[in-house]
Each structure stands twice: as structure tokens, then as C-alpha cells.
C-alpha positions in Angstrom: 11.1 -37.2 -25.5 9.2 -35.8 -22.2 5.6 -35.4 -21.7 3.7 -32.7 -20.0 0.5 -31.7 -18.6 -1.6 -28.7 -20.0 -4.2 -26.3 -18.4 -7.5 -27.5 -19.9 -10.2 -25.3 -20.3 -12.1 -27.5 -17.2 -8.8 -26.1 -15.7 -9.1 -22.6 -16.3 -12.5 -22.3 -15.4 -12.2 -24.4 -11.7 -9.1 -22.0 -11.0 -11.3 -18.6 -12.4 -14.6 -19.9 -10.1 -12.4 -20.8 -7.2 -10.4 -17.2 -7.4 -13.6 -15.4 -7.8 -15.3 -16.6 -4.8 -12.4 -16.2 -2.4 -12.2 -12.5 -3.9 -16.3 -12.5 -3.4 -16.0 -14.4 0.1 -13.2 -11.6 1.4 -15.1 -8.7 -0.5 -12.0 -8.0 -2.7 -12.7 -6.2 -6.0 -9.5 -7.6 -7.8 -8.5 -8.6 -11.3 -7.7 -12.6 -12.0 -5.7 -13.4 -14.8 -4.4 -17.0 -16.3 -1.6 -17.8 -18.8 -0.4 -20.5 -20.0 3.3 -21.6 -19.4 4.4 -19.2 -22.1 2.8 -16.3 -20.4 -0.2 -16.2 -22.8 -3.3 -14.8 -21.5 -6.5 -17.6 -21.4 -8.6 -16.0 -18.7 -8.9 -12.8 -17.5 -12.2 -11.4 -15.2 -12.4 -8.0 -13.7 -14.3 -7.5 -11.1 -17.2 -5.1 -10.3 -15.4 -2.5 -8.6 -11.6 -3.5 -9.4 -9.7 -0.4 -10.3 -9.1 -0.6 -14.5 -5.4 -0.3 -14.2 -5.4 -3.8 -12.3 -6.7 -5.5 -15.4 -3.0 -4.6 -16.5 -1.1 -5.8 -13.5 -3.1 -8.9 -13.1 -1.7 -10.2 -16.4 2.0 -8.7 -16.1 2.2 -11.0 -12.8 0.6 -13.8 -14.3 3.0 -13.3 -16.8 6.0 -13.1 -14.8 5.5 -16.4 -12.7 4.6 -18.1 -16.0 8.0 -17.2 -17.9 10.0 -17.0 -14.6 8.7 -20.4 -12.9 8.5 -18.9 -9.5 6.3 -16.7 -7.6 6.5 -12.9 -8.9 7.0 -12.2 -5.1 10.9 -13.7 -5.7 11.4 -10.5 -8.1 9.9 -8.1 -5.8 12.0 -9.3 -3.0 15.0 -9.3 -5.6 14.9 -5.5 -6.1 13.9 -4.5 -2.8 16.8 -6.3 -1.4 18.8 -3.6 -3.3 19.3 -5.2 -6.7 17.4 -2.7 -8.6 19.4 -3.4 -12.0 16.7 -6.1 -11.9 14.5 -3.8 -13.1 15.8 -3.8 -16.7 15.1 -7.4 -17.0 13.1 -7.8 -20.8 10.0 -9.2 -20.6 9.6 -9.1 -16.8 6.9 -6.6 -16.1 4.7 -7.9 -13.1 7.5 -7.6 -10.2 5.1 -7.8 -7.1 3.3 -10.1 -5.0 0.2 -11.9 -6.6 1.3 -13.8 -9.7 1.9 -17.9 -8.8 3.2 -20.2 -11.1 0.7 -23.6 -11.8 3.3 -26.4 -11.1 2.7 -29.9 -11.7 4.6 -33.1 -11.6 7.8 -30.3 -11.4 6.6 -28.6 -14.7 5.2 -25.2 -14.7 2.0 -25.0 -16.8 0.8 -21.7 -16.3 0.0 -19.2 -13.8 -2.6 -17.3 -12.0 -2.1 -13.3 -11.3 -4.3 -10.9 -9.0 -4.1 -7.6 -8.7 -6.4 -5.2 -7.0 -5.8 -5.5 -3.1 -3.0 -6.1 -0.9 0.0 -7.9 -2.3 -0.4 -10.8 0.1 -4.4 -10.9 -0.3 -3.5 -11.2 -4.1 -1.4 -14.3 -3.8 -4.1 -15.2 -1.3 -6.8 -15.5 -4.1 -4.6 -16.8 -6.3 -3.5 -19.8 -4.2 -7.1 -20.4 -3.8 -7.5 -20.7 -7.5 -4.6 -23.1 -7.9 -6.2 -25.2 -5.1 -9.1 -26.0 -6.9 -7.3 -28.1 -9.4 -5.7 -29.9 -6.5 -2.2 -28.5 -6.9 
């Protein structure tokens, strides 16, 4: 039997605070979502000025990253590369850059999804959040 790390409340708060700080530093109005390894929502914060739709897109990106155990951009690239049939994949809705898995000791323990600015900037915010817990 394997032992696996899990996100605790302190981890979630640290990720959220660092991601929010990165967004605010750049004056980016975004929504930040954090999910567990099963894609279940643990945290959602829609910053002032963020579009209402971003509160649906950020959790979808996070869910996709957690369930797929890889960056959500991977799926965007597959589709942009011509494999449009992937759009029919079940339970995969956030197929845009900005969802990043949280990986510890080779195991996905959750993910961060961000929506509201350019996709590369969304990913930058997610990376800043994950870095706050040393991963």
C-alpha cells in the first residue's frame, strides 16, 4: 500500500494567497480555483473586476489538470493540433491553458486553475500559487 500526500487547509490558504498576490501585483482581475486530486473544489476566489464566466472556467481548468494529471494546456495543444475529436472526451471541460496539477513525490495531489487574463498569464498565477508550498 502506498502513502500519498494530501492538500491540507494551510496548503490551500498558502496557494490561494500567493496566487492572489501574483494577480494583484500585475493588476489582473481573475478567478482562482483550487481542487483536490479528484477535481473537487476546495477554494474559489473571484477577484474584483473578474468576469462572472471566469468563476466557471477556473474550476474547469483545475478539474481538467487534476483528473488528467497534467497541464490543461496539453489538451488545448492536442485540439489545436487537429485532434478535434478530443472535444468529445467525457468530464474534460477546461481544455485551455491555466490549469496546473500540484505534484508531490510524483503524485498529483490537486490542481490550480485560473481564468480571467491571457492563458499564459493565468498559468503564471497558478505557478506562483503552487510555488508557495515548495512544489
